[in-house]
C-alpha positions as CSV (number, residue, x, y, z in Angstrom):
1,M,-26.9,184.6,17.0
2,I,-30.7,182.5,17.1
3,P,-30.4,178.6,17.4
4,E,-31.9,176.1,15.3
5,L,-35.3,176.2,16.7
6,K,-38.4,173.3,15.8
7,Y,-41.1,175.6,14.3
8,N,-43.8,173.6,13.5
9,D,-45.2,173.0,10.1
10,K,-46.6,176.4,9.5
11,G,-43.3,177.3,10.5
12,L,-44.4,179.1,13.6
13,I,-43.2,178.1,17.6
14,P,-45.3,178.9,20.4
15,A,-43.8,181.9,22.5
16,I,-45.2,181.9,26.7
17,I,-44.6,185.6,27.9
18,Q,-43.8,185.6,31.5
19,D,-44.0,188.9,33.7
20,I,-40.4,189.6,34.6
21,K,-41.4,190.6,38.2
22,N,-43.4,188.9,39.1
23,N,-43.4,184.8,37.2
24,E,-47.4,185.5,35.9
25,V,-48.0,184.1,32.6
26,L,-49.2,186.9,30.4
27,M,-50.1,185.6,26.7
28,M,-49.1,183.2,24.7
29,A,-48.9,183.8,20.8
30,Y,-46.6,182.6,17.8
31,M,-43.3,183.4,16.3
32,D,-42.1,182.7,13.2
33,R,-38.1,183.6,12.6
34,T,-38.9,186.8,11.4
35,A,-40.7,187.9,14.3
36,L,-38.3,186.6,16.6
37,K,-35.3,188.4,15.4
38,R,-37.6,191.1,15.5
39,T,-38.0,190.5,18.9
40,I,-34.1,190.2,19.3
41,E,-33.5,193.0,17.4
42,T,-35.8,195.7,19.5
43,G,-36.3,194.4,22.1
44,R,-40.2,194.3,22.1
45,T,-42.3,191.4,21.3
46,H,-43.2,190.9,17.6
47,F,-46.0,187.9,16.7
48,W,-47.3,186.5,13.3
49,S,-51.1,186.6,13.8
50,R,-52.4,183.6,12.8
51,S,-55.8,185.1,12.0
52,R,-54.8,188.0,10.2
53,Q,-51.8,186.6,8.5
54,K,-49.2,189.2,9.3
55,Y,-46.9,190.5,11.9
56,W,-47.5,192.8,14.8
57,M,-45.7,194.0,17.8
58,K,-47.8,193.9,21.6
59,G,-48.6,197.1,22.1
60,E,-48.9,198.9,18.6
61,T,-52.2,200.1,19.0
62,S,-52.9,199.8,22.7
63,G,-49.3,201.5,24.0
64,N,-49.4,198.3,26.1
65,V,-45.7,197.2,25.1
66,Q,-43.7,194.8,26.6
67,I,-40.0,195.5,27.1
68,V,-38.2,191.7,26.7
69,K,-35.8,191.4,29.3
70,E,-35.0,187.5,29.0
71,I,-35.6,184.7,26.2
72,F,-35.5,180.9,26.4
73,Y,-36.0,178.0,25.0
74,D,-37.2,174.4,26.0
75,C,-35.4,171.4,26.3
76,D,-37.3,170.3,23.5
77,E,-36.5,173.4,21.3
78,D,-40.2,173.9,20.2
79,T,-41.2,176.6,22.8
80,L,-39.9,180.0,23.8
81,L,-40.4,181.4,27.3
82,V,-40.0,185.2,26.5
83,R,-39.8,187.6,29.6
84,V,-41.3,190.5,29.5
85,Q,-41.3,194.3,32.0
86,Q,-45.3,194.5,30.8
87,T,-46.3,198.7,30.2
88,G,-49.9,200.2,30.6
89,S,-53.0,198.2,31.7
90,G,-52.5,194.5,30.4
91,A,-51.3,191.9,28.2
92,C,-55.0,190.9,26.9
93,H,-56.8,192.5,24.3
94,T,-59.9,192.1,26.5
95,G,-58.1,194.8,29.0
96,N,-57.0,192.5,31.5
97,R,-53.5,192.1,32.9
98,T,-53.3,188.6,31.4
99,C,-55.1,186.6,28.9
100,F,-55.1,183.4,31.2
101,Y,-58.1,185.4,33.7
102,R,-60.6,182.4,33.4
103,Q,-60.4,179.2,35.3
104,L,-61.7,175.9,35.1
105,T,-63.0,173.7,38.3
106,V,-61.3,170.4,38.1
107,S,-63.1,168.0,40.8
108,N,-60.0,166.2,43.0
109,E,-62.4,163.2,44.1
110,K,-62.3,159.9,43.3
């Protein structure tokens, strides 16, 4: 059973994808009700592509699928945390393990 979640005005909810083994954040994408239902039913991550305006399953072309182990939603019911077993070389379409491979410099000087 899928709880009542708070989707944005386009019917989407952000989904943070996290590696279940080491807690590394792999990526963030959007799901709608259908993508979430497909994710739950298949045990593989499914998303809505805002740029292509279509559904996609992670790994459908690369083979780097995500096997869903746990799904949580936050206290505001407007963000998902999907814990997965990442297969293949990585989660990012650039070939990197994670989409979060670039870092901003933070100045700690006052």
